Each structure stands twice: as C-alpha cells, then as structure tokens.
C-alpha positions in Angstrom: 12.8 -22.5 -11.1 11.5 -24.0 -7.6 14.9 -23.4 -6.1 14.7 -19.7 -7.4 11.3 -19.2 -5.9 12.3 -20.7 -2.7 15.3 -18.3 -2.7 13.0 -15.3 -3.1 10.9 -16.3 -0.6 13.9 -16.6 1.9 14.9 -13.1 0.7 11.5 -11.5 1.2 11.1 -10.7 -2.3 7.6 -11.6 -4.4 6.9 -14.5 -6.0 4.1 -14.9 -8.8 2.3 -18.2 -8.3 -0.1 -19.3 -10.8 -2.3 -22.2 -9.2 -4.1 -24.2 -12.3 -6.7 -24.0 -14.8 -9.0 -26.3 -12.8 -9.2 -23.7 -10.0 -9.1 -20.2 -9.8 -7.0 -20.1 -12.7 -5.4 -16.9 -11.4 -1.9 -15.5 -10.3 -1.3 -14.4 -6.8 1.4 -12.3 -5.5 3.1 -14.3 -2.4 5.5 -13.2 0.0 6.6 -14.4 3.5 4.4 -11.9 6.2 7.8 -11.6 8.2 9.0 -9.3 5.3 5.9 -7.2 4.7 6.3 -3.3 5.1 4.2 -0.6 3.9 6.0 -0.8 0.7 4.8 -4.3 -0.1 1.4 -3.4 0.8 1.6 -0.8 -1.6 2.6 -2.9 -4.2 0.0 -5.4 -3.9 -2.5 -3.0 -3.5 -1.4 -1.1 -6.8 -0.1 -3.8 -9.2 -1.9 -6.9 -8.1 -5.2 -5.2 -7.1 -6.9 -8.3 -5.3 -7.9 -8.9 -1.9 -4.9 -8.7 0.4 -4.9 -11.9 2.8 -2.6 -13.5 5.4 -2.3 -17.0 5.3 -1.5 -19.2 8.6 -0.4 -22.7 9.0 -3.3 -24.7 10.5 -1.0 -25.7 13.4 -0.9 -22.0 14.2 -4.6 -21.7 13.9 -5.1 -24.8 16.1 -2.8 -22.9 18.8 -4.4 -19.6 18.7 -7.8 -20.8 18.4 -8.6 -19.7 14.8 -11.5 -21.3 13.5 -13.0 -21.1 9.5 -15.6 -18.5 9.0 -17.9 -21.4 8.0 -17.4 -22.8 11.6 -18.4 -19.7 13.0 -21.4 -19.4 10.8 -22.5 -23.1 11.7 -22.4 -22.1 15.3 -24.1 -19.0 15.2 -26.8 -20.2 12.5 -29.6 -21.1 14.8 -29.7 -17.3 16.2 -29.3 -16.0 12.7 -30.9 -18.4 10.2 -29.7 -16.1 7.3 -25.9 -17.6 8.0 -27.3 -21.1 7.1 -28.8 -19.9 3.8 -25.2 -18.1 2.8 -23.5 -21.3 3.5 -20.7 -21.4 0.6 -21.9 -25.0 -0.9 -21.6 -24.2 -4.4 -18.2 -22.9 -5.1 -17.5 -23.9 -8.3 -13.6 -24.7 -8.2 -13.5 -25.8 -4.5 -15.2 -27.7 -1.6 -14.7 -25.1 1.3 -13.4 -21.6 1.6 -10.5 -20.8 3.5 -11.6 -17.7 4.9 -11.0 -17.3 8.8 -11.3 -14.1 10.7 -10.4 -10.2 9.8 -8.1 -8.5 12.4 -6.3 -5.5 13.2 -3.3 -5.0 15.1 -4.4 -2.8 18.5 -2.0 -0.1 17.7 -3.5 0.4 14.6 -6.0 3.5 13.7 -8.6 3.0 11.4 -6.4 -0.4 10.1 -7.1 0.2 6.6 -3.8 1.9 5.3 -0.6 0.7 4.0 1.3 1.4 7.3 -1.5 0.1 9.3 -2.1 -3.1 7.4 1.6 -4.1 7.2 1.7 -3.5 10.8 -0.9 -6.3 11.2 0.5 -8.2 8.9 3.9 -8.5 10.3 2.9 -8.8 13.9 1.2 -11.7 13.2 3.8 -13.4 11.5 5.9 -12.3 14.8 3.6 -13.5 17.4 3.7 -16.9 15.3 7.3 -17.1 15.2 7.8 -16.3 18.4 5.1 -18.8 19.5 3.2 -16.3 21.7 -0.4 -17.9 20.9 -1.8 -16.9 24.2 -1.0 -13.2 23.4 -3.3 -13.1 20.3 -6.5 -11.3 21.8 -4.2 -8.8 23.6 -2.4 -7.7 20.4 -5.0 -7.9 18.0 -9.0 -6.7 17.6 -11.8 -8.3 15.4 -12.9 -7.2 12.9 -10.5 -5.9 11.2 -8.8 -5.0 7.8 -6.6 -7.8 7.4 -8.2 -11.1 6.1 -6.7 -14.2 7.7 -7.1 -17.4 5.8 -6.6 -20.8 7.5 -4.6 -23.5 5.5 -6.1 -26.8 5.0 -4.8 -29.5 7.6 -2.0 -31.4 5.7 -2.0 -28.3 3.5 -1.3 -29.8 -0.3 -2.6 -33.0 0.9 -6.2 -31.8 1.2 -6.7 -28.5 -0.7 -4.5 -27.3 -4.0 -5.2 -23.3 -3.2 -2.8 -20.5 -3.3 -3.3 -20.4 0.7 -1.8 -24.0 1.0 0.7 -23.4 -2.1 2.2 -20.5 -0.4 2.4 -21.8 3.1 4.1 -24.9 1.4 6.7 -23.0 -0.2 7.0 -20.7 3.1 8.0 -24.5 4.7 10.2 -25.5 1.9 11.9 -22.2 2.3 12.4 -22.4 6.0 10.6 -19.2 6.9 7.7 -18.9 9.2 4.8 -20.5 7.3 2.7 -17.0 7.6 2.3 -15.8 4.1 0.7 -12.8 2.4 -1.4 -13.3 -0.9 -3.1 -11.1 -3.5 -4.5 -11.7 -6.7 -3.4 -9.9 -10.2 -6.1 -8.2 -11.3 -6.7 -6.4 -14.9 -8.1 -3.2 -14.6 -8.7 -3.2 -18.7 -11.0 -6.3 -18.9 -12.1 -6.3 -15.1 -11.0 -9.8 -15.0 -7.8 -11.7 -13.5 -4.5 -10.9 -15.4 -3.5 -13.6 -17.9 -1.0 -16.1 -17.4 1.0 -14.2 -20.1 0.4 -10.9 -18.4 1.6 -12.2 -15.0 4.7 -13.6 -16.7 5.3 -10.2 -18.3 4.9 -8.5 -15.0 7.4 -10.8 -13.3 10.0 -10.5 -15.9 9.6 -6.9 -16.2 10.1 -6.3 -12.1 12.6 -9.3 -11.9 10.4 -11.6 -10.3 9.9 -15.5 -10.1 6.9 -16.7 -11.7 6.0 -20.2 -10.8 3.2 -22.9 -11.7 1.5 -24.1 -8.6 1.5 -27.8 -10.1 5.3 -28.1 -9.5 5.1 -26.8 -6.0 2.4 -29.2 -5.0 4.0 -32.1 -6.8 7.4 -31.4 -4.9 5.6 -30.8 -1.5 3.9 -34.2 -1.7 6.9 -36.2 -2.6 
C-alpha cells in the first residue's frame, strides 16, 4: 500500500492519510503542493472541509527564515502580554503546534478564492524547488489566506503529525517536500470523518488510504 501511496504522490494525486488514534485521530487529504491547481483546492474545500494548509520542510523554513508562530509570540510577548497568556501549552495530543505564518502570493487579489490559494500554494512549492529562498518576501505578503506549517526538525524523528507524515511521504516519493493537507470533516456530526467514512471516500474516488503508522515505521528505518 505504501508503494501505491508514493506512486500517487508522484502522479499528483490525493492520498488520504490517517495519523493514529493516539493523536488527532483524523484523516487528512494530502497532496504535493507543486501539483495543486484551483481544482484541487475546490476538492479539499468541498469534500474535506478542514483547514487547507501548506507544509514546508524544516530545511526550507530555515533557509527562508520562517519561524513557528509560537516563536513569534515569544519574541513579541513583552510588548503584547496577552501573547504569553495564549501560549498553546495544553494541546492534549501534542507538545507543539506546527503553525507558522499565513501568506498570499502578491499577484493575488483577496487571496481566498480557489484560484488565489492555488497560486499561492503552487508558487511556494516552485520557489522552494528552484531554491530562490531570498525572493520569498518579494513574492509573498503576510498575513494572507494560506496557512504555512513548519515541519519539525528531523520530521518523524521529533513529531508524528500530518505535517511531518506528508513531508516524509514527499521525500520518499522524490517530489519537492512542500505538501498540502486538509482534514476531512463530517457535516452531519460536526466531527471529523471516521476511518470508515474516509476509507469509503477513498474507495469511491479511486484514492489510496494510508495508515500513518506505516509511513512512520518505514521512514524511521
């Protein structure tokens, strides 16, 4: 199944990835950011319904200079004390959030349309693949409508979230390690889709459903 998932990643297809019951216990749609067009954004928005986020390999973040949002809050807390009070130190399934900053490509209008978000997402991947890290500020503005997530250093050696799982998948697939993730929500219950619901969606749409534990085990070998 992992081979099928890696092939799907290389082909620019969605893979449905379940993390595990000890974390969020959620299934995300994941895809390589370099393949994203307005069509993929529409699918994630309509069929998944969670937050559409773009994950960056930590080495890219270091070269661009993208920090965790918590690092920004820590620097600014003396001037804005409420930021210290808001420290996310009580996440029940994790020690640290992967949220970084929010951006729009400077060529977008509002930044929120499917076309605008697709442009921002794909251009982040393009900039990283071309290693034009010093041009990031010229190409993007912040705040924006695309949430960037920073992968943990060492990826799955340090953290086992969808951010790290998707980036590890990109590495193993040999594509640019910039990915897009979106949680699959259930509009009837108001909760995340169950594993059974996600597996049915994958079957109905010809997609690969993966258990994140398999990816973690293989990556750490």
